[in-house]
C-alpha angles and dihedrals in degrees: 000000000000117000117235090217114080115240121253091253091051090052091048090052089049090051090054090051093048093049089056091058113072091199090061101047089119091055090049092050094051093046092048091051090050092049090051090052094242112169132169120223116282093246091057092047091050092053091051092047090051091052091049093048093052100041133105092218140039105277093186094052104036114182113204125181104220093188089058092045091055088057092059117106118279112269096033120127093238095051092046090051094049092046091049091055092046094047092051094040090239122164101206113235115250132178115233126227087241093063118113109270093205091060090047092052091053092053109029095143094046091047091052092049092051090055095044102038094107091052087059090060089056096043094046092043098235136132129227096266120114092261089050093050089048090056088060093044092050089049091053095046094046089054088051098233085159127045093238094049098122093048091048090050090056090051091050091058089057103035097039096065090041090055093049108020091166089056099043094126092049092046093052092045091054092047090052093046093048091053093046092052091047092057091055100040133077119241098286098207089066093051118095092239093163089063092056100057095104093054126092110275092228090053091051091048091048092049091051096043092248102116108125108213100177 
Protein backbone atom coordinates (compact mmCIF):
# COMPACT_ATOMS: atom_id res chain seq x y z
CA UNK A 1 0.00 0.00 0.00
CA UNK A 2 1.34 3.43 -0.96
CA UNK A 3 1.53 6.04 1.76
CA UNK A 4 -0.23 9.34 1.10
CA UNK A 5 2.57 11.22 2.86
CA UNK A 6 5.69 11.76 0.72
CA UNK A 7 8.86 10.24 2.11
CA UNK A 8 11.58 12.39 3.62
CA UNK A 9 13.80 11.81 0.58
CA UNK A 10 11.00 12.78 -1.77
CA UNK A 11 10.47 16.00 0.16
CA UNK A 12 14.21 16.75 0.14
CA UNK A 13 14.27 16.24 -3.62
CA UNK A 14 11.29 18.57 -3.94
CA UNK A 15 13.07 21.17 -1.83
CA UNK A 16 16.06 21.04 -4.16
CA UNK A 17 13.76 21.52 -7.16
CA UNK A 18 11.94 24.44 -5.55
CA UNK A 19 15.19 26.20 -4.61
CA UNK A 20 16.26 26.10 -8.27
CA UNK A 21 13.16 28.06 -9.31
CA UNK A 22 13.26 31.76 -8.27
CA UNK A 23 9.49 32.03 -8.69
CA UNK A 24 8.98 29.38 -5.98
CA UNK A 25 11.35 30.65 -3.31
CA UNK A 26 8.40 31.07 -0.95
CA UNK A 27 7.40 27.43 -1.43
CA UNK A 28 11.00 26.37 -0.76
CA UNK A 29 11.20 28.46 2.43
CA UNK A 30 7.99 27.00 3.86
CA UNK A 31 9.00 23.43 3.00
CA UNK A 32 12.46 23.93 4.48
CA UNK A 33 10.96 25.28 7.71
CA UNK A 34 8.63 22.28 7.88
CA UNK A 35 11.49 19.83 7.32
CA UNK A 36 13.47 21.52 10.11
CA UNK A 37 10.50 21.16 12.46
CA UNK A 38 10.10 24.92 12.93
CA UNK A 39 6.85 25.78 14.68
CA UNK A 40 5.58 29.02 16.18
CA UNK A 41 3.83 28.98 19.54
CA UNK A 42 0.22 27.80 19.52
CA UNK A 43 -1.08 31.23 20.52
CA UNK A 44 0.60 32.84 17.51
CA UNK A 45 -0.72 30.19 15.16
CA UNK A 46 -4.25 30.65 16.50
CA UNK A 47 -4.14 34.40 15.89
CA UNK A 48 -3.02 33.84 12.29
CA UNK A 49 -5.69 31.19 11.74
CA UNK A 50 -8.32 33.60 13.11
CA UNK A 51 -7.18 36.30 10.67
CA UNK A 52 -7.30 33.82 7.78
CA UNK A 53 -10.76 32.58 8.73
CA UNK A 54 -12.22 36.10 8.84
CA UNK A 55 -10.54 37.57 5.77
CA UNK A 56 -11.81 38.39 2.29
CA UNK A 57 -8.54 37.22 0.71
CA UNK A 58 -5.93 34.48 1.06
CA UNK A 59 -3.62 35.66 3.83
CA UNK A 60 -1.18 32.78 3.30
CA UNK A 61 -0.81 33.39 -0.43
CA UNK A 62 -0.96 37.19 -0.74
CA UNK A 63 -0.74 38.47 -4.31
CA UNK A 64 0.55 42.03 -4.50
CA UNK A 65 0.97 44.03 -7.71
CA UNK A 66 4.25 45.90 -7.20
CA UNK A 67 3.79 47.97 -10.34
CA UNK A 68 0.50 49.25 -8.95
CA UNK A 69 2.05 49.84 -5.54
CA UNK A 70 4.78 52.00 -7.09
CA UNK A 71 2.04 54.21 -8.56
CA UNK A 72 0.62 54.99 -5.12
CA UNK A 73 1.32 58.48 -3.73
CA UNK A 74 4.72 59.10 -2.13
CA UNK A 75 4.70 58.38 1.59
CA UNK A 76 2.19 55.56 1.43
CA UNK A 77 3.01 52.21 3.00
CA UNK A 78 2.52 50.35 -0.28
CA UNK A 79 4.80 52.62 -2.28
CA UNK A 80 7.48 52.51 0.41
CA UNK A 81 7.28 48.72 0.43
CA UNK A 82 7.51 48.41 -3.37
CA UNK A 83 10.39 50.88 -3.54
CA UNK A 84 12.22 49.05 -0.75
CA UNK A 85 12.00 45.78 -2.69
CA UNK A 86 13.09 47.46 -5.93
CA UNK A 87 16.01 49.31 -4.31
CA UNK A 88 17.30 46.10 -2.73
CA UNK A 89 16.58 43.95 -5.81
CA UNK A 90 14.27 41.75 -3.76
CA UNK A 91 11.81 39.38 -5.36
CA UNK A 92 9.15 39.13 -2.61
CA UNK A 93 8.48 35.55 -1.57
CA UNK A 94 5.09 34.19 -2.57
CA UNK A 95 3.52 30.79 -2.10
CA UNK A 96 2.19 29.21 -5.25
CA UNK A 97 -1.21 27.60 -5.67
CA UNK A 98 0.62 24.35 -6.45
CA UNK A 99 2.23 24.18 -3.02
CA UNK A 100 1.16 21.38 -0.69
CA UNK A 101 -1.81 22.56 1.40
CA UNK A 102 -1.06 20.09 4.21
CA UNK A 103 2.39 21.61 4.75
CA UNK A 104 0.86 25.08 4.66
CA UNK A 105 -1.71 24.12 7.29
CA UNK A 106 1.05 22.88 9.59
CA UNK A 107 2.91 26.17 9.32
CA UNK A 108 0.40 28.99 8.68
CA UNK A 109 2.20 31.56 10.83
CA UNK A 110 5.61 30.76 9.36
CA UNK A 111 4.19 30.85 5.83
CA UNK A 112 2.66 34.27 6.45
CA UNK A 113 5.89 35.62 7.89
CA UNK A 114 7.86 34.40 4.87
CA UNK A 115 5.51 36.34 2.58
CA UNK A 116 5.50 39.50 4.71
CA UNK A 117 9.12 39.67 5.86
CA UNK A 118 10.00 42.59 3.59
CA UNK A 119 7.05 44.58 4.94
CA UNK A 120 8.61 44.22 8.38
CA UNK A 121 11.73 46.01 7.14
CA UNK A 122 9.56 48.96 6.07
CA UNK A 123 7.37 49.01 9.17
CA UNK A 124 10.28 48.67 11.60
CA UNK A 125 12.38 51.16 9.62
CA UNK A 126 15.44 48.97 9.06
CA UNK A 127 17.63 48.07 6.10
CA UNK A 128 18.87 44.65 4.96
CA UNK A 129 22.21 44.80 6.78
CA UNK A 130 22.90 42.39 9.64
CA UNK A 131 22.04 45.03 12.29
CA UNK A 132 18.78 45.72 10.43
CA UNK A 133 17.89 42.04 10.25
CA UNK A 134 18.68 41.72 13.95
CA UNK A 135 16.14 44.46 14.71
CA UNK A 136 13.47 42.26 13.14
CA UNK A 137 14.75 39.13 14.87
CA UNK A 138 14.77 40.87 18.25
CA UNK A 139 11.21 42.07 17.60
CA UNK A 140 10.06 38.52 16.86
CA UNK A 141 11.81 36.99 19.84
CA UNK A 142 10.62 39.69 22.25
CA UNK A 143 7.04 38.96 21.17
CA UNK A 144 7.76 35.26 21.84
CA UNK A 145 6.64 33.92 18.49
CA UNK A 146 8.82 30.89 19.33
CA UNK A 147 9.00 29.05 22.64
CA UNK A 148 12.74 29.64 23.02
CA UNK A 149 12.49 33.36 22.25
CA UNK A 150 14.03 34.67 25.48
CA UNK A 151 16.97 32.28 25.27
CA UNK A 152 17.59 33.21 21.64
CA UNK A 153 17.49 36.90 22.54
CA UNK A 154 20.24 36.37 25.09
CA UNK A 155 22.32 34.59 22.45
CA UNK A 156 21.79 37.44 19.99
CA UNK A 157 23.32 39.91 22.43
CA UNK A 158 26.46 37.76 22.51
CA UNK A 159 26.66 36.46 18.93
CA UNK A 160 25.57 39.68 17.18
CA UNK A 161 28.59 41.74 18.26
CA UNK A 162 30.88 38.75 17.59
CA UNK A 163 29.55 38.52 14.02
CA UNK A 164 30.09 42.26 13.39
CA UNK A 165 32.64 43.51 15.97
CA UNK A 166 33.13 46.75 14.02
CA UNK A 167 29.36 47.37 14.27
CA UNK A 168 28.86 46.38 17.90
CA UNK A 169 27.18 49.66 18.87
CA UNK A 170 24.83 49.48 15.86
CA UNK A 171 24.01 45.81 16.53
CA UNK A 172 23.14 46.47 20.16
CA UNK A 173 21.11 49.57 19.26
CA UNK A 174 19.04 47.56 16.80
CA UNK A 175 18.48 44.76 19.30
CA UNK A 176 17.25 47.27 21.87
CA UNK A 177 15.02 49.05 19.37
CA UNK A 178 13.52 45.79 18.08
CA UNK A 179 12.63 44.74 21.62
CA UNK A 180 11.21 48.16 22.47
CA UNK A 181 8.97 48.17 19.38
CA UNK A 182 7.82 44.62 20.10
CA UNK A 183 6.55 45.60 23.54
CA UNK A 184 4.36 48.35 22.03
CA UNK A 185 3.08 46.57 18.94
CA UNK A 186 0.43 43.91 18.36
CA UNK A 187 1.44 40.57 16.87
CA UNK A 188 1.99 41.74 13.30
CA UNK A 189 1.28 38.44 11.56
CA UNK A 190 -2.32 38.68 12.74
CA UNK A 191 -2.71 42.22 11.42
CA UNK A 192 -4.25 42.69 7.92
CA UNK A 193 -1.16 44.49 6.63
CA UNK A 194 -2.15 43.98 3.00
CA UNK A 195 -5.25 46.13 3.62
CA UNK A 196 -3.15 49.09 4.84
CA UNK A 197 -0.94 49.61 1.80
CA UNK A 198 -2.80 52.69 0.53
CA UNK A 199 -2.44 54.49 3.86
CA UNK A 200 0.37 56.83 4.86
CA UNK A 201 3.30 54.81 6.20
CA UNK A 202 3.63 57.02 9.27
CA UNK A 203 -0.06 56.52 10.06
CA UNK A 204 0.29 52.74 9.76
CA UNK A 205 3.35 52.76 11.99
CA UNK A 206 1.55 54.94 14.52
CA UNK A 207 -1.50 52.67 14.50
CA UNK A 208 0.69 49.61 15.12
CA UNK A 209 2.92 51.23 17.74
CA UNK A 210 5.94 51.14 15.41
CA UNK A 211 6.66 54.83 14.88
CA UNK A 212 10.27 55.47 15.82
CA UNK A 213 10.53 58.98 17.26
CA UNK A 214 14.21 59.03 18.19
